[in-house]
N, C-alpha and C positions, 0 to 999 in steps of 0.2 A: 360194766364194761363188756364189749363184745369180744369174740374169740379172735379178732383180727390181730395179726402180728405187727409189732412196731419195731423198726430197726433204727439204730443210732450209730453213726460212725463219726470218728474224730480223726482229722488229719492234722498232724503237727509238722509244719514246714519251716525249716531253718534256712534263712536267706542270707546272702552276702550281696552288699551293694557297693562294689569296689570303687566307683567313681564319686561316691558321696563324700563331701568335704565338711559337712556340718550335719547336726541333727535335723535342721530344717530341710535339707536336701533329702536325707534318708526318709523322713516322715512323709515328704511329698510322694516319693516313689512307693512307699509302703501303703499309704492311703489310697493311691490309685489302684494298686493291686487288690487291696481289701474291697474297695467299692466294686470293681469288676467281678470279683468272685461272688460277693453278696448279691449283686443285682442279677447276674446271669444264672446263678444256681439257687437263689433263695436260701442261702446258707448264712449261718451266724459266724462272723469272723472277728477275731480279736488279736491284737498284738500282745503276746504274753511273755516275751523274753528279749533280753538285750536292749531294753528301752533307752538306755543312756549311752549306747555305743553307736558311733557314726555309721559304721559299715556292716552291721549285723542286725538281724531281727528274727524273731520266731513268731509265726502266726499259728493260731489254733482255728481250724475250720470244722464246724459241726453241721452235719446233715441228718435230718430225721425223715423217715418215710415208711410206707407199708410195703414197698417193693424193693427187696434187697438188690436185685439185678440193676434196677434203675439207679440206686445209690452207688453201686460199683461203677456203673458207666459215668455217673457224674464225678466221682472221685478221680477217675482216669482223665476226664476232661479238665478238671481243676489242675491236675499235675501238668497236663499239656499246656494249659494257659500260663502257668508259672514258668515252665521251661521256655516258652516263646516270648516272655516279657523281656524286652530290651533293658539293658542296664541292671538286671537282677540275675544273680546266679543262685542255684539251689545247692545248699550244702547237704541237706538230708530231708527226707519225707518219711514219716512214720504214720501208718494207718492202724487204728484200733476200732474194734466193734464193741460197743457198750451195751 
């Protein structure tokens, strides 16, 4: 292996979907957000919490790269994307470097 550094960051995003009246509505909103994050940032995204709650969800977003500044920029953009998503509110966002 070369001497090149590898950085891994994990964002845990707790969401509230106040208008959702069923799991189907919630999953539709969450799936759309997951797809936008995954496609735009080449990130791994999974729903990891509140799977059986109508109006709550927790997403885990993982980014891997060799440029830490680029990863920081992308995590800021992911936060902005989540904040700008209609019909979804952010309860909490936690970032960890692994």
